[in-house]
N, C-alpha and C positions, 0 to 999 in steps of 0.2 A: 489597335496598334499603339505603340509606346514610343518613348524618346530615350536617347542615351542619358538624358539628364536625370532619369530615375536611378542611375547607377548600376543597373543590370540589363541594359540594352545597348545596342551599337547602331552606328550609322546616323546619317543626317535625315531629318524628316522628309526632305525633298526626294531622297532616294526611295522612301516608302511610297510616295506619290507616284514616282516614275514606275515602280513595280506594279502598282495597282493599274496604271494606264496600260502597261505592257500585257497584263493579264486580261484586259478588257472588262474590268469590274465596272458595274453601274455607278458606284460611289464608293468612298472610302471614309472611314471615321477614326480619328485619333482618340484614344481614351487615356489620357495622361493620369498617372497616379497622383492624386491630389494631396496637398500638403496638410494632412491630418495627423495629429499626435498618435503615435503607436508605441506599444510597449517593448520596442527593441532599439538598439542604438546604431545599427547599420543602416545604410541608405537604401530606402525603397521608393520613397515618394519624392516628387519634385518640391522645391522650396516655392514660397510665394513669389520671389523675385523671378525664378525660373519659369513659373506659370505665366507671369506677366510677358516674359519674352516669348513664350510659346504661343500665347494668344495673338501677339503681334505677328509672329512668323506664320501662323495659320492664314492671317489676312493677306500677307504677301504672297503666300503660295496660291491662295484662291484667285488672286489677280493674275498671277503668272500662268495658271492652268485653266483659266476661265474658258468655258466652252469645251474643254477636254474631259474633265471629271469633277463632280462635286466633292468637296472636302468638308467633312463635318468635324466640329470641335466638341469633343466630349471629355468627360472625367470619369475616372474610376475611383471611388471613395471607399476606403476601409470602413466597415461598420463595426464599431465597438459600443456596447451599451453606454449611453451618456454623452456620445460625440454628436448628437444630432445638431446642436447649435453651430458646431464648426462647419458641418456640411451645408446647413442652411445658409450661413454667411458666405461661403464660397459660391453657392448657387446664385445668390443675389448679386455677387460682385462680377461675374463673368457671363458672357453670352453663350452659354453652353447649348448645344443641340440635343444633347441627352446626357444623363448621369447614370452610371452603372454602379450597382451595390456590389461589394465584394467582402466576403468573410474569410480572412486569413489567419484569424486568431481565435482560439477557445480559451477564454481567460487571457493570460499573458503568454500562452503557448503558441508560437508561430508554426503551426503544424505542417505547413507546406514548404518549409525550409529543409533542405537535405540534412542539416545537422540535427533536426528534431525528429527524424524518422524513427530512431530507436524507441522514442517515448511512447509510440503507439502501443507497445507491449504492456504499458501500465494501465491501459483502459480496457474495460468491457466494451466491445466494438458497438453493441446495441446502444449503450448509454452514450458513447461518444457521438454516434449518429444522431441520437435525440437531441443532444446538446448543440451540435453543429447546425442542424436544420432548424432548431429553435431560434438560433441567431439569424439564420437566413430569413425566417418568417418575421422576426422582429424588425429587420431592416426594411422589409416590404411594408410593414405597418406604419413606418414613420411617414410614408407618403412623399418621400424626398427623391425617390429614384424612378427612373423610367424603364430600366432594364436590370434584370438579375443576371449577374455575371457568373461564369463557371460554377453553376449551381451546386454540383456535387464534387467540388474540389477536394473534399475530405478523402476521396478515394485515390488521390494522386499517386501514392506509392504502392498501390495495389491492394489496399485494405478494403475489400468489398464486404458488405454486410450480407451474410449467407442467410438462407431461409426467407420467410415472408416478412417483407418490410413495406407491404402495400399501404399500411396505415400512415407511415411517414410520407410516402409519395402522395397519397391522397390529401393529406393535410397541406403539404407544400403547394400542390397544384390548386387547391381551393383558395389558398392565401394569395397566390399570384392572380387568380381570377378576380378576387375581391379587390385587390390592390390595383387592378388594371395596369399591370406591368407586362412587358415583353420578356421572354426568357432567351438568353443567348445559347446557341449551340456553338460551343467553343472548341476548335479543333486542336488546340495545343496539347490536349491530353494524349493524342496519338504519339507524341515524342516523349511522353513521360512513362514511368514504369507501368502505369495502369493500362496504357496501350489503347485507349478509346477516347472518344469525345466526352466533354462535359456538356450536356447531361447524358445520363444513360438512356438506352432505348426505352426502358420502362418509364422513366420520367418524361421523355419526349412524347411517348404515347398517352400518358396521363395528362400532360399539358394540352395536347390536342383535344382530348375528350372534354377537358374543362373549358376549352375556348380561349386558351392563352396564346397570344401571338408569339412568334419567334423571330429571331434574327441570326445572322452568322458572324462569328468573330474568330479571326486566326490568332488573336492574342500575340501579334508579331512583335518580337523584341529584336529583330533584324530585318532588313529589307527583303531578304530572300524568303522570309517566313510569311510574307503577306499572301493571303489567300490559300495557305497550305490546307491540303485535304478538304477543300470545300466541295469537291465532287462527292466525297463520302458523306459529308453533312447534308448535302441536298438530297442524296439518295435516301438517307435516313428520314428526313423530313417528309418526303414524298411517300415513303413506305407506310407511315402511320396516318397519312391523309392530308398533310399540309399542301396548299396550293399557293400560298402567299407568304411574304416575310414583311417585317416592319422596317421602316425607315423613319428618321426623325429630323426635323428642322425647328430649332428654338423650342425644343421639348414638345413639339406637336407631332403626333404619330400619324403615318399613313401607311397603308398596305400596298405592296407591289407584288405582281405575279412572280412566282418562282420560274 
């Protein structure tokens, strides 16, 4: 879940909490877009001052809703080669419950922005997938992250890699297992042109076979999006064999039954 302070979300974060309570969720976690330098000039991430405010606001909401729902304080950090020190500094400065890695850029190309969609035609899709998932694996190898977020975001506009790409899936799942990270099943993709969750059924199955834990994220940018399509995500997880999901507190993971 996000905040309107990132510039592309709406609603007060207390409204997100209320929605989580109304749905009967076991816990909720905010994953604020962290103040990392990125190669675009439009607002995506919160500023350091906004993050300070949000950290204080989380504590206020925890006190207000104590006994009703646990509220987790997380961050989603863009991974770009060379920005590890920025992420490391933020991780040391705030009491995060978890950190999510996110790849939104291949080089300077913000591939998930609607204005960038025509640029997919310039790529050989196999080479693009190799480049993208190479960055995802690099992020895992930094050891800075607890969770891999929207792992196959590259398909957002419907650019699926046809044919056999099991080698890419296998490399990804092996890297997640070695890095001891959890993988998010992110349900925002159902509302995008691709029309399905991130990660694909093939990746979810590969993650289970590799022993990679999962968790569920609605990637909510509005209160009404909290918990969206979780029934589908849970059904997918169960269908490949998962019986538990990960939850975090101060970057310590425990598994809870689905």
